[in-house]
C-alpha positions, -999 to +999 in steps of 0.1 A: -053+191+749-026+168+765+004+154+746+004+127+720-008+098+732+008+060+726-017+056+700-004+087+681+030+074+686+023+042+670+001+055+641+031+081+633+056+049+634+031+030+609+029+060+583+070+064+587+072+029+576+051+036+550+068+060+532+101+046+534+120+076+528+142+080+557+147+117+550+113+126+552+101+132+587+065+130+598+052+159+617+016+150+625-007+121+611-043+117+621-069+095+612-100+104+589-135+095+598-148+103+561-133+104+527-151+125+499-147+117+464-159+143+434-187+167+442-185+162+479-201+125+477-183+102+498-158+077+481-161+044+481-136+039+505-151+064+530-185+045+526-168+011+537-154+027+565-139-007+574-105+009+560-103+043+571-075+066+556-047+087+574-034+125+568-001+129+577+020+160+571+059+153+563+091+178+554+120+166+533+151+190+534+175+190+502+201+215+509+191+249+520+155+243+508+127+226+526+097+208+509+064+201+529+041+172+520+007+164+528+004+123+523-026+103+521-023+067+534-049+038+533-052+003+548-042-025+527-061-059+527-035-068+552-042-040+578-008-021+566-007+014+555+005+023+521+006+055+503-024+069+480-019+102+471+006+131+479+000+169+479+027+195+478+017+224+503+034+250+480+006+247+460-018+252+488-039+283+479-074+282+502-084+262+537-124+261+537-147+245+564-176+233+550-207+252+564-233+222+556-221+202+580-232+211+613-201+192+634-182+214+615-153+188+610-154+186+572-132+208+555-115+213+521-081+220+507-076+242+476-045+236+454-033+255+424-020+231+405-051+208+397-051+201+360-091+202+358-107+232+373-141+210+370-127+187+396-134+194+433-106+200+457-099+171+481-124+172+511-122+150+542-146+147+578-123+144+607-135+126+636-139+157+663-127+194+660-100+188+680-085+163+652-095+193+625-081+222+647-048+201+653-046+193+615-055+231+602-026+243+629-001+223+620-010+232+579-007+269+589+027+270+605+044+247+583+031+270+555+044+301+575+076+287+588+087+266+557+068+286+525+067+320+541+031+326+529-003+312+547-034+303+525-066+315+523-089+307+554-124+304+548-152+294+572-136+293+604-147+308+636-116+333+646-133+336+682-136+299+684-100+296+671-086+315+694-100+301+724-092+266+714-054+278+708-053+292+744-071+259+759-051+235+740-014+241+737-001+207+730+041+202+718+039+205+678+066+191+660+082+217+636+115+214+615+146+231+622+180+227+609+210+213+630+244+218+626+249+197+596+222+216+577+198+184+579+162+191+591+149+175+624+116+173+639+113+190+676+086+193+698+083+229+712+055+246+733+025+266+716+042+295+731+078+290+716+067+291+682+074+319+657+040+323+649+007+310+662-025+302+652-043+329+673-019+355+666-025+345+630-064+348+635-068+378+658-039+403+661-034+420+692-048+451+683-080+431+677-079+412+710-075+445+728-108+460+716-126+426+721-116+430+756-129+462+761-161+454+740-166+427+767-156+451+797-189+474+787-205+442+793-189+431+825-179+399+809-145+380+806-128+370+777-135+334+780-173+342+782-179+337+748-213+322+747-230+344+772-217+375+750-231+357+719-269+352+738-266+390+750-260+403+710-290+381+699-312+398+726-299+432+716-306+427+679-344+415+683-352+446+704-335+469+676-358+453+654-387+454+673-381+497+677-377+494+637-411+479+634-428+501+658-414+536+638-426+523+608-465+518+621-458+553+640-457+571+600-490+555+585-507+586+577-480+601+557-479+570+539-518+576+529-510+609+519-483+596+495-508+568+484-532+591+472-506+613+456-497+584+436-534+574+427-536+609+411-506+606+391-522+571+380-553+588+371-531+612+349-509+587+331-538+566+319-556+598+302-524+606+288-519+571+274-555+571+260-545+604+240-510+588+227-531+555+213-553+581+194-523+599+177-511+565+171-536+553+150-538+588+131-500+587+126-501+549+114-528+558+088-507+585+074-476+562+076-496+538+052-508+564+025-473+580+024-457+541+013-488+537-009-474+570-028-438+562-026-445+526-041-465+539-074-436+569-075-412+539-080-430+521-101-433+548-123-398+559-120-386+522-125-409+517-156-395+551-170-359+539-169-368+505-184-383+519-214-353+542-221-326+514-214-351+492-240-348+520-264-313+516-261-309+480-262-332+479-297-312+505-310-281+484-306-297+453-318-310+473-350-274+486-356-261+452-351-286+436-373-281+462-402-260+452-430-242+478-450-250+481-486-212+486-495-203+452-476-233+433-494-217+445-528-184+434-520-197+395-506-222+390-534-208+404-562-176+420-560-143+413-580-113+400-561-085+421-583-056+435-563-069+470-561-105+457-548-090+436-522-089+465-491-124+464-497-130+427-498-108+425-467-128+450-450-160+432-460-146+401-444-135+417-415-174+430-410-188+398-416-166+382-392-176+403-364-209+403-373-214+364-372-194+364-338-220+393-325-244+364-336-230+340-311-228+337-277-217+350-252-216+385-275-255+380-278-279+382-248-296+349-246-330+370-243-324+380-281-313+349-294-351+332-302-361+366-316-375+363-352-354+390-366-322+379-349-329+343-366-337+359-398-304+384-397-284+352-386-295+334-418-288+360-441-253+363-431-246+326-430-259+330-465-234+358-473-208+340-457-212+310-479-215+328-512-181+346-503-165+317-495-173+298-527-167+328-547-132+333-530-122+293-532-130+291-568-110+326-580-079+315-556-079+278-574-082+293-608-053+320-600-027+297-585-031+277-615-029+305-637+001+317-620+018+284-626+008+278-662+022+312-670+059+303-653+059+271-671+051+283-702+082+308-699+116+290-707+136+318-692+125+308-659+144+270-660+177+261-668+192+257-704+218+237-723+249+259-711+233+279-684+224+269-650+191+287-635+184+291-597+149+291-593+133+323-583+102+325-567+101+360-556+076+372-575+054+341-574+052+344-530+048+381-538+017+377-558+001+353-536+006+374-505-017+399-519-047+372-510-032+362-475-055+384-455-079+368-478-070+332-467-071+343-429-104+354-430-119+323-453-102+301-426-123+320-400-153+323-417-151+285-429-122+263-420-133+235-442-130+255-476-092+254-471-083+216-477-095+223-513-075+252-518-041+239-501-047+209-527-053+229-553-023+252-547+001+219-540-004+203-570-003+237-591+032+241-576+044+209-577+045+209-615+066+237-614+090+227-589+095+195-605+100+208-637+127+233-625+143+202-603+146+183-637+156+208-658+185+217-632+194+185-625+199+173-662+218+203-673+238+198-640+251+169-650+257+179-689+278+211-678+299+185-653+332+175-667+346+143-648+362+114-667+346+078-657+368+064-629+370+026-630+350+006-608+375-023-606+400-015-583+415-047-571+419-069-605+449-068-630+489-067-628+492-029-631+510-012-600+497-003-571+492+033-577+483+037-609+446+036-605+446+054-576+452+094-590+443+084-626+414+108-627+403+140-608+364+131-599+358+158-576+337+176-596+313+151-591+308+156-555+305+194-559+276+190-584+259+168-558+265+195-534+255+223-557+222+204-564+216+203-522+228+240-522+201+254-547+173+234-536+171+220-501+168+257-493+145+263-519+120+234-505+127+244-469+117+279-479+088+268-500+075+244-468+077+273-445+059+299-468+032+270-476+025+266-440+025+303-431+003+313-459-021+284-458-025+296-422-015+263-407-012+268-369+025+256-367+060+272-357+076+286-388+116+298-391+128+322-416+145+300-442+182+303-451+188+326-477+159+349-465+154+385-453+186+385-430+204+375-459+187+405-486+169+374-507+137+383-517+128+349-508+125+360-473+091+368-455+079+376-421+044+381-407+042+419-415+050+410-453+024+387-453+003+410-438-016+388-414-003+396-380-031+416-370-055+388-381-035+363-360-035+381-328-074+387-332-082+352-343-083+324-316-060+297-320-074+260-318-044+247-299-044+215-316-010+219-332+001+182-333-032+173-357-023+208-379+013+195-382+001+157-394-021+179-419+010+197-431+033+170-435+007+151-460+002+183-478+040+188-483+040+155-497+019+167-526+034+198-529+071+183-531+068+152-540+085+138-574+114+160-568+134+133-550+135+115-584+161+140-598+180+140-561+186+102-571+194+107-605+223+129-597+235+105-569+234+075-594+251+094-619+281+105-594+282+066-584+288+057-623+316+081-624+334+075-592+316+053-565+343+067-540+325+099-541+295+081-521+318+090-495+317+129-495+280+128-507+272+109-477+291+137-456+274+163-473+240+150-471+243+142-435+256+181-427+226+194-444+201+168-425+217+184-390+205+218-401+166+210-406+153+216-372+119+235-382+085+215-379+081+229-414+111+213-432+096+177-418+094+165-462+130+181-464+143+158-434+127+128-451+139+135-484+176+140-473+172+108-451+165+086-483+190+104-502+216+091-476+201+058-475+207+056-509+241+068-510+246+042-484+231+017-507+250+025-535+285+025-517+279-007-503+266-022-537+306-009-545+321-027-516+302-059-523+313-056-560+351-054-544+342-083-525+333-104-554+362-098-571+381-110-536+362-144-544+370-145-583+407-141-571+402-173-549+400-194-580+424-181-605+452-169-583+481-192-580+496-193-544+528-174-551+544-144-535+519-114-524+483-115-540+478-080-561+449-068-541+467-065-508+488-037-517+458-023-536+439-022-507+457+002-492+457+023-521+418+023-520+420+031-485+441+064-488+415+073-516+387+066-493+401+088-466+406+114-486+366+118-494+358+113-458+336+144-449+318+149-415+295+119-403+305+097-434+333+081-409+311+052-398+304+045-436+337+044-443+345+018-414+321-005-420+336-008-455+367-013-442+357-041-417+339-059-447+366-056-473+396-070-446+372-098-433+368-109-467+402-101-479+419-121-453+393-152-455+402-151-492+444-156-482+435-185-458+415-203-485+439-194-509+467-207-485+450-243-482+454-249-516+490-261-511+492-268-474+531-274-477+538-238-486+508-224-469+526-210-442+553-192-464+523-174-484+507-165-456+535-146-438+545-130-473+507-116-477+501-103-442+536-087-438+527-069-471+497-058-455+512-045-428+540-024-451+515-011-470+489+002-438+515+015-418+511+049-420+471+047-426+470+025-393+489+054-374+456+078-379+428+057-385+414+035-352+396+009-375+429+000-396+446-004-366+426-032-351+432-049-384+465-042-387+474-060-353+453-088-365+477-090-397+507-089-372+491-115-352+484-138-380+522-132-394+538-142-361+518-175-359+529-184-399+563-178-393+567-196-360+549-226-376+572-226-407+602-220-387+594-251-365+589-271-391+622-263-408+639-268-375+619-298-367+628-315-404+666-310-400+669-323-366+643-351-364+662-378-345+673-354-319+639-336-310+619-369-309+647-383-286+635-354-263+599-360-270+604-396-258+620-387-228+598-359-216+570-387-222+581-410-197+593-383-174+551-382-165+550-412-151+589-423-145+616-410-127+646-394-144+670-417-133+652-447-146+645-434-182+682-451-191+670-485-185+643-485-213+648-496-247+660-471-269+666-446-246+700-456-230+733-435-228+743-461-259+714-449-277+719-413-264+757-412-277+744-428-313+719-402-320+740-373-309+765-385-333+742-385-361+725-353-356+752-329-346+781-349-361+779-320-392+758-295-369+772-269-392+761-283-425+729-288-407+722-252-399+734-242-435+708-263-451+684-248-426+693-215-437+688-227-477+656-241-467+641-210-455+655-188-484+646-214-507+609-206-515+606-170-500+602-146-528+604-114-504+645-113-498+633-082-473+620-108-450+649-134-446+668-116-420+639-113-395+630-147-406+666-160-400+670-142-365+638-158-353+648-194-365+681-188-347+662-179-317+636-207-322+666-234-326+681-222-296+655-224-272+642-258-283+683-272-281+683-255-244+652-275-237+668-307-248+703-299-229+681-301-197+666-328-202+701-344-209+713-330-177+687-344-156+686-378-169+720-383-180+740-363-157+775-380-166+770-375-202+788-343-219+769-328-251+778-293-268+769-268-249+738-236-256+766-213-257+787-233-287+753-238-309+747-200-302+780-191-317+781-217-340+748-199-355+762-165-350+790-176-376+772-185-399 
């Protein structure tokens, strides 16, 4: 074929313009006659044919590597080429010519990077065979030179391609590297290519064999069509010879057919005999299956009968009621010697009743008449036994308590405090602990009346013990009555403080709690455990760990095994509420004797409420068990009652302040000022534990009332109010100085009194200074008022403020200043009852006078700069000499 025409050159330039990448070089560009879409159907663009596409091969070099592309370009509306698709030849794996196209111009390119395997590879139809061969030849050469490999070639006539390659040797552009390393396209003859299509499709050896073969037929290598026609003629001749040979072997075929017919007859006879034997075997098989079925039924019936007999034996054994258990449940006694038999009968009855209920009983037996009758009989035995046992236990609890109440040796007597001892009572009750457990499992409703009976009986004993113990405790405690009026009278400040020792009162209260609080807690825990409450219990103080016989545990109660086998309801909160209600009945009424001890102690010494409050708080903080709910309420009520009694004492003391307001004259220090310090000292000695808050609240109330009372008394004579206040506030500070260093609440009141003292001192000193130098400070006041609206140099022109008026005022006020200062000292001393305060007050008076005179001197220097007055230093020296 000739070299590229002008049309091909123009098409290549159009492709380069469309790519717009100067680094890419177009090697070949060919127009496509038809473009196919998916499944080989012509695409929309191919069907239009008005806008054909162009295939172009290009290369792009980057460094030492070169990339080859197959570009698909299309014509836009304006007839300009633009890129449509791009394929990389490094992914080309297959080149196949479609055999369905008679023209041979349609081919597909298979790429191994297609995302979807169901999508057909791209397919094009070229305008003629020459265009197809030119494109495929260029693709193969690029794959060989650039990629170093060849794709798989399918459907191409090797001979045809070889002949076309020799006859058409166009100049093919191949990439080569120049000195600068960049690839350029160069046109070289086909013979100068490193690898051509002819050599790749037909090797040299194959070509020599073909020439030798053609030589036998006296043909040249270029007479391919004639060679093909001759081969076809020879093939037809060979096929005709084969048919002739087959026809000559007909007699042999007849013999074979006869043999096959005889074999068929034998096979048919054999099939008939096999059919007969099969029918006989089928009948035998049916007979064997029938025999096996009857045998299996007999065996199954035998097994079922044996199993039924075993189940009936077990059911009869379950329905049987032993006579010894019947006797114990219906008519036996509940003596201690018989309790083992009674417990065994209860265990059997409980197990029998459970065995009659699902899921222990097979539902198939539930509706049997024998089972229903036996269940009714067991329920009757249960109700009879529960009624007999409940009646016995109620009478037994009452008899135990009546026996103890009738014996006076169990209680405190005159001259002898008796600690309550319930060890024997609990030991006797433990005998019936397991019986109660079984009664609960048989009928839980029967426990309610039993619990109430136990509570009512034991409550009588506890109240009697508490009353006798409290009475004897008060009678045996020797303590003198301390006066409740602390802040009245004219006695010395320390006379009432240590007159009597009332510590035995708080000791008696502590002893009452020490004896009865553990007892009540122990009784609560024992009751909860003994009466089968499902709440946590703890070993009370003084239990087994301390060697006390009142302690108990599950083994002592004899119910550990029952607890492990009995299913618990889990309704702990409901059980706890019921327990607290019954503890009110069990322990109710004992609080009255505790209240009596508190009231008795208050009458002897109200301040002992402080120590009793601390003791109560300590016991209250130690009660953590769920069964100690009533004891916590009792201690809380005691704490409230003690606080109420102490508040009553504080209120009575406050009333004493109010009475003092009406009867006390405004002279010297009020008597309750130093006595409050004595009272506070005594209260601090009684503080224990958490009673700090109680005392601090009392301090706050007392001091507030006391300070308010001071202010009211001072207002009865305003002339001497400041002297009265400063003396009393000073006395308050002096008396509380030591306590204020250790008590934080009193520190606040100490500072409050100190501030009030300073204010009273300032008012009193200012009044004395002003009365003695009235004209001097009135003149200064006028100057200060005018300076707010008038310039200082204009003030001497106002009436009464001239220099002459200044000189007259100075002469009248400072002519006998030493006498005035002496008079001021005398006035300060005149109404002061406490001589200890005079030095500090005089120092404050001197400082205040010097400060006020210094302010006056500054005003004179501003308004009357030419006038001379005594300096501040002279006045300070004059005061120091007094």
